[in-house]
Each structure stands twice: as C-alpha cells, then as structure tokens.
C-alpha positions as CSV (number, residue, x, y, z in Angstrom):
1,M,-32.9,5.9,5.6
2,I,-30.3,4.6,3.0
3,K,-29.7,0.9,3.3
4,L,-26.3,-0.5,2.7
5,S,-25.9,-3.8,0.6
6,H,-22.1,-4.3,1.2
7,T,-19.7,-3.1,3.7
8,N,-16.4,-4.4,2.2
9,A,-15.2,-1.0,0.6
10,I,-11.9,0.6,1.5
11,A,-11.1,4.3,1.3
12,R,-7.5,5.3,1.0
13,L,-6.1,8.9,1.7
14,S,-2.8,10.4,1.4
15,K,-1.4,12.2,4.5
16,P,-1.2,15.7,2.8
17,G,-4.7,15.2,1.5
18,F,-6.0,14.1,5.0
19,Q,-4.5,17.1,6.7
20,E,-6.0,19.4,4.1
21,I,-9.4,17.8,4.5
22,T,-9.4,18.1,8.3
23,S,-8.2,21.6,8.4
24,L,-11.1,22.7,5.9
25,I,-14.0,20.9,7.3
26,F,-13.3,21.4,11.0
27,R,-13.1,25.2,10.5
28,R,-16.4,25.8,12.3
29,Y,-15.9,23.2,15.1
30,P,-16.9,22.4,17.6
31,D,-20.6,23.1,17.1
32,H,-21.2,23.3,13.4
33,E,-20.5,21.3,10.2
34,W,-18.8,22.0,7.1
35,A,-18.0,20.4,3.8
36,T,-16.0,20.1,0.6
37,F,-16.4,18.3,-2.6
38,A,-13.5,15.9,-3.8
39,R,-12.6,13.8,-6.6
40,F,-11.7,10.0,-6.3
41,G,-9.9,7.4,-8.1
42,W,-11.2,3.7,-7.8
43,R,-10.7,0.1,-8.6
44,D,-13.4,-2.5,-8.2
45,T,-11.8,-6.0,-7.0
46,E,-13.2,-9.4,-6.2
47,D,-12.9,-8.4,-2.5
48,G,-14.6,-5.0,-2.7
49,L,-14.3,-1.5,-4.0
50,V,-11.3,0.5,-3.2
51,I,-11.4,4.5,-3.5
52,T,-8.6,6.8,-3.4
53,L,-8.7,10.5,-2.8
54,A,-7.2,12.4,-5.8
55,S,-8.0,16.1,-5.1
56,I,-10.2,18.5,-3.1
57,D,-12.7,21.0,-4.8
58,S,-12.7,23.3,-1.9
59,P,-15.6,25.8,-1.6
60,Y,-15.4,29.4,-2.5
61,P,-16.5,31.7,0.3
62,E,-20.1,32.2,-1.2
63,D,-20.5,28.4,-2.1
64,M,-22.1,27.4,1.3
65,N,-24.6,28.8,3.8
66,E,-22.6,29.7,7.0
67,L,-26.0,30.9,8.7
68,V,-27.1,27.2,9.5
69,G,-25.2,24.8,11.6
70,H,-25.4,21.8,9.2
71,V,-24.1,21.5,5.7
72,Q,-26.0,23.6,3.0
73,I,-24.3,23.6,-0.3
74,R,-25.5,26.4,-2.7
75,E,-26.5,25.4,-6.3
76,P,-23.5,27.3,-8.1
77,Y,-21.0,25.1,-6.2
78,T,-22.7,22.0,-7.1
79,L,-23.0,22.7,-10.7
80,R,-19.4,23.9,-10.9
81,V,-18.1,20.5,-9.7
82,A,-20.6,18.6,-11.9
83,L,-19.4,20.4,-15.1
84,S,-15.9,20.0,-14.2
85,A,-16.6,16.3,-13.9
86,E,-17.1,16.1,-17.7
87,N,-13.5,17.1,-18.2
88,H,-11.8,14.4,-15.9
89,P,-12.3,10.5,-15.4
90,L,-12.7,10.7,-11.7
91,A,-15.7,10.0,-9.2
92,V,-17.1,12.9,-7.3
93,G,-18.1,13.0,-3.5
94,V,-18.7,15.0,-0.7
95,I,-16.6,15.0,2.6
96,H,-18.2,16.7,5.7
97,S,-17.9,16.9,9.4
98,H,-20.3,16.2,12.2
99,P,-20.1,18.3,15.4
100,E,-17.7,17.3,18.1
101,N,-18.6,14.1,19.8
102,C,-21.6,13.4,17.4
103,L,-21.0,10.1,15.8
104,P,-20.2,10.0,12.1
105,I,-23.7,8.3,11.6
106,P,-25.5,9.9,8.5
107,S,-28.5,12.0,9.5
108,S,-31.8,12.3,7.6
109,I,-30.3,15.6,6.1
110,D,-27.3,13.5,5.0
111,D,-29.6,10.8,3.4
112,D,-31.5,13.5,1.4
113,M,-28.2,15.0,0.3
114,D,-26.6,11.8,-0.8
115,G,-29.6,10.5,-2.4
116,Y,-29.7,13.7,-4.5
117,Y,-26.3,13.9,-5.3
118,A,-26.1,10.2,-6.4
119,R,-28.7,10.9,-9.1
120,Y,-27.4,14.4,-9.9
121,F,-23.9,13.5,-10.6
122,N,-24.7,10.4,-12.6
123,D,-26.0,12.7,-15.3
124,F,-22.4,14.4,-15.6
125,A,-20.2,11.5,-14.6
126,C,-22.3,8.5,-15.7
127,G,-20.8,5.1,-14.6
128,R,-18.7,6.5,-11.9
129,P,-19.1,6.1,-8.1
130,Y,-20.5,8.8,-5.9
131,V,-18.6,9.0,-2.5
132,S,-19.7,10.5,0.7
133,L,-17.5,10.6,3.9
134,I,-18.1,11.9,7.4
135,F,-15.4,13.0,9.8
136,S,-16.2,13.4,13.6
137,K,-14.0,14.0,16.7
138,M,-15.0,11.8,19.5
139,T,-13.4,12.5,22.9
140,G,-10.3,13.8,21.0
141,D,-10.1,10.9,18.6
142,L,-11.0,11.2,14.9
143,V,-13.7,8.7,13.7
144,L,-14.6,8.3,10.1
145,S,-17.3,6.8,8.2
146,G,-18.5,6.6,4.5
147,R,-20.8,5.1,1.9
148,I,-20.5,4.9,-1.9
149,Y,-23.1,4.6,-4.4
150,W,-21.8,2.4,-7.2
151,Q,-23.6,0.2,-9.8
152,A,-27.0,1.1,-8.3
153,T,-26.0,-0.2,-4.8
154,W,-24.9,1.6,-1.7
155,R,-21.9,0.1,-0.1
156,G,-20.3,0.9,3.2
157,I,-16.8,1.8,3.9
158,E,-15.2,-1.0,6.2
159,T,-11.9,0.5,6.5
160,F,-10.1,4.0,6.1
161,V,-6.4,3.8,5.4
162,V,-4.6,7.1,5.9
163,E,-0.9,7.1,4.7
164,T,1.1,6.5,7.9
165,V,-1.8,7.9,10.1
166,P,-3.7,5.4,12.3
167,T,-7.3,6.2,12.2
168,T,-10.7,4.8,13.5
169,T,-13.5,3.6,11.4
170,W,-17.1,3.6,12.3
171,R,-18.7,0.5,10.8
172,G,-22.4,1.3,11.0
173,N,-24.4,-0.9,13.3
174,K,-21.0,-2.6,14.3
175,G,-19.8,0.7,15.8
176,Y,-16.2,1.1,16.2
177,A,-13.8,-1.6,15.1
178,Q,-13.3,-3.6,18.1
179,P,-9.8,-3.8,19.5
180,P,-8.5,-7.4,19.0
181,K,-6.9,-9.4,21.8
182,V,-3.3,-8.7,22.5
183,H,-0.7,-11.5,23.0
184,G,0.9,-11.9,26.3
185,R,4.0,-12.9,24.2
186,T,4.3,-9.4,22.8
187,A,4.3,-7.9,26.4
188,R,7.7,-6.2,25.9
189,L,6.4,-4.4,22.9
190,N,3.2,-3.6,24.5
191,N,5.1,-2.1,27.4
192,A,7.2,0.1,25.0
193,F,4.6,1.1,22.7
194,G,1.4,0.9,24.6
195,I,-1.6,-1.5,24.3
196,E,-3.4,1.0,21.9
197,A,-0.3,0.6,19.6
198,A,-0.3,-3.2,20.0
199,S,-4.0,-3.2,19.1
200,R,-3.3,-1.4,15.8
201,L,-0.7,-3.8,14.9
202,R,-3.1,-6.6,15.5
203,R,-5.6,-5.0,13.2
204,A,-3.1,-4.3,10.5
205,T,-2.5,-5.8,7.2
206,V,1.0,-5.8,5.6
207,A,1.9,-6.9,2.0
208,V,5.3,-8.4,1.5
209,I,6.5,-8.4,-2.0
210,G,9.2,-11.2,-2.1
211,A,9.5,-14.0,0.2
212,G,13.2,-14.9,-0.1
213,G,16.0,-13.8,2.2
214,T,14.9,-10.3,3.1
215,G,10.9,-11.0,2.7
216,S,11.2,-14.1,5.1
217,A,13.1,-11.9,7.7
218,V,10.3,-9.3,7.2
219,V,7.7,-11.8,7.9
220,E,9.5,-13.2,11.0
221,V,9.7,-9.7,12.5
222,L,6.1,-8.8,11.7
223,V,4.6,-11.9,13.1
224,R,6.4,-11.9,16.3
225,A,5.4,-8.2,16.7
226,G,1.7,-9.3,16.5
227,V,0.6,-8.1,13.1
228,G,-2.6,-9.6,12.2
229,K,-2.6,-10.2,8.5
230,L,0.0,-10.7,5.9
231,I,-0.2,-10.8,2.2
232,L,2.7,-12.7,0.8
233,V,3.7,-12.4,-2.9
234,D,6.6,-14.3,-4.7
235,P,6.4,-16.2,-8.1
236,D,9.4,-18.6,-7.1
237,H,9.9,-21.7,-5.2
238,I,12.8,-22.7,-2.7
239,E,16.0,-23.9,-4.3
240,E,18.9,-25.2,-2.4
241,S,21.0,-21.9,-2.7
242,N,18.0,-20.2,-0.8
243,L,18.4,-22.3,2.4
244,E,21.2,-20.0,3.8
245,R,19.0,-17.0,3.7
246,V,15.3,-18.0,3.9
247,H,13.8,-18.1,7.3
248,G,11.7,-21.2,8.0
249,S,13.3,-23.1,4.8
250,Q,14.3,-26.6,5.0
251,P,16.1,-29.0,2.7
252,S,12.9,-30.9,1.8
253,H,11.5,-27.5,0.6
254,A,14.1,-27.3,-2.0
255,R,13.8,-30.9,-2.9
256,D,10.1,-30.7,-3.4
257,A,10.3,-27.1,-5.0
258,V,7.8,-25.8,-2.5
259,P,6.7,-22.1,-3.2
260,K,8.5,-19.5,-1.4
261,V,5.2,-18.0,-0.2
262,E,4.1,-21.3,1.2
263,V,7.2,-21.8,3.2
264,A,6.7,-18.3,4.5
265,R,3.1,-18.9,5.3
266,K,3.8,-22.2,7.3
267,H,6.7,-20.4,9.2
268,A,4.4,-17.4,10.2
269,L,1.7,-19.8,11.5
270,S,4.4,-21.8,13.4
271,I,5.0,-18.4,15.4
272,D,1.3,-17.0,15.6
273,P,-1.3,-19.7,14.7
274,N,-3.9,-16.7,14.6
275,C,-2.2,-14.7,12.1
276,Q,-4.0,-14.4,8.8
277,V,-1.8,-15.3,5.9
278,E,-2.7,-14.9,2.2
279,P,-0.1,-16.3,0.0
280,I,0.0,-15.6,-3.7
281,V,2.4,-17.1,-6.3
282,G,2.7,-14.2,-8.7
283,R,4.2,-10.8,-9.4
284,L,3.5,-7.1,-9.2
285,P,1.9,-5.7,-11.3
286,Q,-0.4,-8.6,-12.1
287,A,-4.0,-7.5,-11.6
288,E,-4.7,-10.3,-9.1
289,V,-1.7,-9.3,-7.1
290,V,-2.6,-5.6,-7.3
291,N,-6.2,-6.4,-6.0
292,A,-4.7,-8.0,-3.0
293,V,-2.0,-5.7,-2.3
294,I,-3.9,-2.3,-2.5
295,R,-6.1,-3.5,0.5
296,A,-3.0,-3.5,2.8
297,D,-2.0,-0.8,5.3
298,I,1.6,-0.9,4.1
299,A,3.5,-2.8,1.6
300,I,7.2,-3.9,1.9
301,G,9.2,-4.5,-1.2
302,C,11.9,-7.3,-0.8
303,T,13.0,-8.1,-4.2
304,D,16.0,-7.4,-6.6
305,Q,13.9,-7.0,-9.5
306,Q,13.4,-3.4,-11.0
307,H,10.2,-4.0,-12.5
308,S,8.8,-5.0,-9.1
309,R,10.3,-1.8,-7.5
310,L,8.8,0.2,-10.0
311,A,5.3,-1.4,-9.6
312,L,5.5,-0.8,-5.8
313,S,6.3,3.0,-6.6
314,D,3.3,3.1,-9.0
315,L,1.0,1.7,-6.2
316,A,2.2,4.4,-3.7
317,V,1.5,7.1,-6.3
318,R,-1.8,5.8,-7.9
319,Y,-3.4,4.0,-5.0
320,L,-1.8,5.8,-2.1
321,L,-0.2,2.6,-0.8
322,P,2.5,3.4,1.7
323,A,5.6,1.4,0.9
324,I,9.0,0.7,2.0
325,D,11.4,-1.0,-0.6
326,C,14.6,-2.6,0.7
327,G,17.6,-4.1,-1.0
328,V,21.2,-5.3,-0.3
329,L,24.4,-5.3,-2.1
330,L,27.6,-7.2,-1.3
331,E,30.8,-5.9,-2.9
332,G,34.3,-7.6,-3.2
333,Q,37.9,-6.4,-3.9
334,A,41.1,-8.3,-4.0
335,G,39.5,-11.6,-2.5
336,N,38.0,-9.6,0.4
337,I,34.4,-8.1,1.2
338,S,34.5,-4.4,0.5
339,A,31.1,-3.2,1.4
340,L,27.9,-4.7,2.8
341,V,25.4,-2.1,1.6
342,I,21.6,-2.0,2.7
343,Q,19.3,0.5,1.0
344,I,15.8,1.3,2.4
345,V,13.6,3.7,0.3
346,R,10.3,5.4,1.6
347,F,7.6,5.4,-1.1
348,L,4.6,7.8,-0.1
349,S,2.4,9.4,-2.6
350,F,4.1,12.8,-2.5
351,D,7.6,11.4,-2.5
352,P,9.6,11.1,-5.7
353,C,8.7,8.1,-7.3
354,A,11.3,5.5,-8.5
355,L,11.7,7.2,-11.9
356,C,12.4,10.5,-10.3
357,R,14.9,8.9,-8.0
358,G,16.8,7.6,-11.0
359,M,16.6,4.0,-9.5
360,I,15.4,2.5,-12.6
361,I,17.4,1.5,-15.8
362,P,15.0,1.1,-18.8
363,R,17.3,-1.5,-20.3
364,T,17.3,-3.8,-17.3
365,I,13.4,-3.4,-17.0
366,S,13.1,-4.5,-20.6
367,Q,15.4,-7.6,-20.1
368,E,13.6,-8.4,-16.9
369,L,10.1,-8.5,-18.9
370,M,11.4,-10.7,-21.7
371,S,10.2,-14.2,-22.1
372,A,12.7,-17.0,-21.6
373,N,12.9,-17.6,-25.1
374,E,13.5,-14.1,-26.3
375,R,16.1,-13.8,-23.6
376,K,17.9,-16.8,-24.9
377,L,17.8,-15.7,-28.5
378,R,19.1,-12.1,-27.5
379,Q,21.9,-13.7,-25.5
380,E,22.9,-16.0,-28.4
381,E,22.8,-13.0,-30.7
382,A,25.2,-10.9,-28.2
383,E,27.6,-13.8,-28.2
384,R,27.8,-14.0,-32.1
385,A,28.3,-10.1,-32.2
386,L,31.1,-10.5,-29.7
387,M,32.7,-13.0,-31.9
388,R,32.4,-10.6,-34.8
389,G,34.2,-7.9,-32.8
390,E,31.0,-5.9,-32.5
391,N,29.5,-4.4,-29.4
392,P,27.1,-7.0,-27.8
393,H,25.1,-4.7,-25.7
394,Q,22.8,-3.7,-28.4
395,Y,21.4,-7.3,-28.2
396,W,21.9,-8.0,-24.4
397,H,23.5,-6.3,-21.7
398,R,25.0,-8.7,-19.1
399,E,23.9,-7.5,-15.5
400,A,26.3,-8.0,-12.7
401,Q,25.4,-10.9,-10.3
402,I,24.2,-9.6,-7.1
403,D,25.3,-12.0,-4.5
404,T,24.2,-11.7,-0.8
405,V,24.2,-13.6,2.4
406,G,21.7,-14.5,5.2
407,F,23.0,-12.1,7.8
408,L,22.9,-9.2,5.4
409,T,19.2,-9.9,4.1
410,T,18.0,-10.7,7.7
411,T,19.4,-7.2,8.9
412,A,17.8,-5.4,6.1
413,G,14.4,-7.1,6.5
414,A,14.4,-6.6,10.1
415,M,15.1,-2.9,9.7
416,A,12.4,-2.6,7.1
417,A,9.9,-4.4,9.3
418,G,10.8,-2.2,12.2
419,Y,10.0,1.1,10.3
420,A,6.7,-0.5,9.2
421,I,5.9,-1.3,12.8
422,G,6.6,2.4,13.7
423,W,4.1,3.6,10.9
424,L,1.4,1.1,11.9
425,S,1.6,1.8,15.5
426,G,1.8,5.5,15.2
427,R,4.8,5.7,17.3
428,F,7.6,6.8,14.9
429,E,8.3,7.3,11.3
430,P,11.3,6.5,9.1
431,P,13.5,9.7,9.5
432,F,14.8,9.3,5.8
433,S,13.7,9.4,2.2
434,Q,16.4,7.1,0.7
435,L,18.7,5.4,3.1
436,Q,22.1,3.7,2.1
437,M,24.4,2.3,4.6
438,N,27.6,0.2,4.6
439,L,27.8,-2.0,7.5
440,I,31.5,-2.4,7.3
441,A,32.3,1.1,6.7
442,Q,33.4,3.5,9.5
443,Y,30.2,4.8,11.3
444,F,28.4,2.7,8.8
445,D,28.7,5.6,6.2
446,V,25.2,6.3,6.4
447,T,23.7,8.6,3.7
448,N,20.1,9.9,3.1
449,T,19.6,11.0,-0.3
450,V,16.8,13.8,-0.4
451,Q,15.2,14.3,-3.9
452,T,12.2,16.2,-5.2
453,P,9.7,15.0,-7.9
454,R,10.5,15.9,-11.4
455,Q,8.2,18.4,-12.9
456,E,8.1,16.4,-16.2
457,C,7.1,13.1,-14.4
458,A,3.6,11.7,-14.6
459,C,3.6,11.0,-10.7
460,H,2.7,14.7,-10.4
461,R,-0.6,14.4,-12.0
462,I,-1.9,10.8,-11.4
463,R,-1.7,10.8,-7.5
464,G,-4.7,9.0,-6.2
465,F,-6.1,8.5,-9.8
466,A,-6.1,4.6,-9.1
467,D,-7.4,2.9,-12.3
468,Q,-8.2,6.1,-13.9
469,A,-4.6,6.6,-14.7
470,A,-4.0,3.0,-16.0
471,G,-2.7,4.6,-19.3
472,D,0.0,6.3,-17.1
473,A,1.0,3.2,-15.1
474,F,4.8,3.0,-14.6
475,V,4.9,-0.7,-15.7
476,S,2.6,-3.4,-17.2
477,P,2.8,-7.2,-16.8
478,P,3.9,-9.0,-20.0
479,T,1.4,-11.5,-21.2
480,H,3.8,-14.5,-21.2
481,W,3.8,-14.6,-17.3
482,P,1.8,-17.3,-15.9
483,P,-1.4,-16.4,-14.1
484,A,-1.0,-15.3,-10.5
485,Q,-2.4,-18.0,-8.2
486,R,-3.9,-17.5,-4.7
487,I,-2.9,-20.6,-2.5
488,R,-6.2,-21.5,-1.0
489,V,-5.6,-22.7,2.5
490,P,-7.8,-24.0,5.3
491,D,-8.6,-21.9,8.2
492,T,-6.5,-23.5,11.0
493,S,-6.5,-20.6,13.4
494,R,-7.5,-21.6,17.0
495,K,-9.2,-19.6,19.5
496,E,-6.9,-17.4,21.7
497,T,-6.4,-18.8,25.1
498,S,-6.6,-16.6,28.2
499,D,-2.8,-16.4,28.6
500,E,-2.7,-14.7,25.1
501,K,-5.2,-12.0,25.9
C-alpha cells in the first residue's frame, strides 16, 4: 500500500476538460473501469503542490484490454505517451474510474500501476510529477481522489477544483469532506438555494483582488452569504478620499494609513468571526500573491489597473482559475452625469483572454509598471516636448482620470459577488461573457460582447500549462515593486454556537 506523506495538493480542471474525461472514463459504466493518460501543469508553493489538467492523451481502440473489468493498459500506449513526454514540459498521469458505488480508494492493482508508472515515466520525464486520479459515482454523486509522486514523495490531493462545477473530494482516511456548519443568519439564502449549496459556500475560498470600493462590497456580500474563506490582495492603504466608497473604513484608518486589506479583514470578521481571512499587501502577478490566489475556488478582480486585469486573465488560462473581473466608469457632459457604467467580464480557461478581447492597451500597461522615478522623468520630458511644440505622447500619455462613487462601486461589487455565489453554489451561472450596462440609460442599455479567442494568441496553446508556460505569461512583476507581505493575524475565530448551526 502506498503511504502518503502530505495531503495538501490541489488539482484544478477546466470544465471542458472535466466533461471530456468523465465522458471517456465512464464509457464502460456501471460495472467496469476505464482510463486515459493525461498531461498536467504544476506549481510548487509553500502551501502545497497545485496541478492543472492541460490535455488528455486518449487511448486508441487497441490501447487497453476490454476483456477485463479493471484497468489494463497495453505497453504501446504507455510507450507512446512516454516518448511524447520527451517533447513537452508537462507532467504525465493516469485518470481512471472505479465501478459505480465503489469508493475512489486505490486498490492493490492501482498501487502496482502507480508504483510502476512513477518509476517508468521518470526515465522519460525526469524531475516532473506523476499524477494518478480516480473518479467514482457514489449514489449519483461524483467523488474524486488522487495522489501525486513528486520529489520522491507521494502526496494526497486535498481538494479538486473544477471550473464552475461543484465536486466532492475523497480525502483518504478522512473520507468525504465533512459539510461545515451552516449559520442560522443565512436562513433566507439556505431556503432559496438549499442546505447543500449553503455548505458549498461555507467550504469555498474566494480571492478578491483589490480591497477598495468595489472589492470591499464584494467582501461584504460574500461574508454575509456565508463564504468560508477569503484571500484579500491590495498594495495600498486607506486615504481620506476612499472613505466615501470603502465598506468598513473609518476616518482613523485614513489618519493611520491602515492597509486596505486589513480594513477589509476586520470588517469581514465583524460580520462573521468564523470566516477565515488571509490579507496580503501586494499585487498580481507577484509570486507570493499567485501562490495564494491559485488555491482559491474563484477570483474576483476589483481594480482599475490593466496589469492586474491582464494577470487575472493569465491565471484563468494557465492555472484554470475561474475569475470575474468588474469595473466601473462615471462619465459627465455639460455639468451633468451622462453615464454610470458597470462592466463585468467572465474569465474561464476557454474564454477569450483579456488580450483577445482587446481590453488591454500596451502603452497603459507600460506606464503602470514604471517605477515612480521613471514615471516622473517621462512626465517631465513630455512637458518639455509640449513646450517645444512637439507631440508629448512619445514620452508620456496622460490617461483620463477615472472617477467613481460609492453607490456605483457597491452595485458593481454586489453583482460580481452574486455571480460568484451562483458558481460556488452550483445554482446558476453568469449568462454573459462581457457585460456592460449603463445604470442611467433607458433599460440600462445592457450589452453582452461575445468574442472568440484569436488564433494567433498564446492562450490557445498554454491552457492548463501552469508554471510550464511561464515564458508565455501575459505580464510579469517589475523588480522595483516592494515584496508582497502576508499579514499574519492571530486565530480569533470562536466556536460556533448552537443558534448558528
């Protein structure tokens, strides 16, 4: 029997990949098993290994023995997959089914197979993980388990995260993930969505990128809905001008320059002391931030910075992290407000990325990533060019100031959080790809921009590649950024009382 040394790995799958696998490996259900080889990206973090399904090497008709009920892979199939591994950087693994109502616990045959393949593929894909996943249908529910051989150690998969599809993970001797206690204060939501959905929310982790006006509204809605864990990311502190928009902020926070993530953390705990909140002072795509965010079930982007939006799209493609990006725009004309615009964009792995959608202006990204000193020098040179009668834009392009107000950011944040709740609970999905609406136009002037990925874009070939496509990352952090810092906070959560169960 294979012994697991760690059980903190996470497996991430895209929804299309998940559907393809289940259709393939359940073809002999309910009584017999089936399997396929697959390729995986990975990232090793301080919190554990994260693997991502990149592609499936489906068997040919003659590749497996159909005369036996268990999985029996013939040598030509194994050799073909091993030889192909010499031409790509990904990890190799096996995904197979167990018969209906048989737990996804590795059998002695599975142990023999995994022990052999872990050694075999190391000769062709040295230094890469070997992945073994088991899918099983238990009384109608799909239960998943898995283990990974990495750095001479077997690691158990603690959680499976399938893009927008709630799943159940078998955790070895711990069995099913135990349903957490559901708060009585979410009774209305429980009645509307069901106790099962409420339990999913309690188990869920959401990363919120940006803790300003929009992000603080997202936090408010998620915590009140009973979401169990939040990862909060923002590099800035509270200023006086933020007080009109940021939920939970007070004048003392501006006076003391309190980090926005710390304000959001305290506000979240004032609503639900049992919510786990991990605040990080930093930015995407800093490594420490990426390590934390890719362990979430969903990420919500709430910044007005294009580099952050591009990084969020990159995580959706390479790490299969479902994301919702939201932004607001206030326009004026002749002294009056002419438009109150909300944009909410869905980023799934097979959606058009931010580059394909034309959401990114390279000039703006370049200016955002400049150091303060370089920005100052460029602006001064632009002013001198203007005085000489030359075009200043070759040195610095002045971007229009995006002003906003609290009721607009709160509306946008609440909507984004609501769509995230739909995903997490499995009760509904965003019915759009890129939504824009003007709150003061007739009928809100709602539009949904439907696009397809551009054939020449890298997002086609790096889905699920994780760190193994680092050279194709959409954006990288500049060296002048200060290091990201996780705010270490004491565990102040209290035991849930009987009226909260």
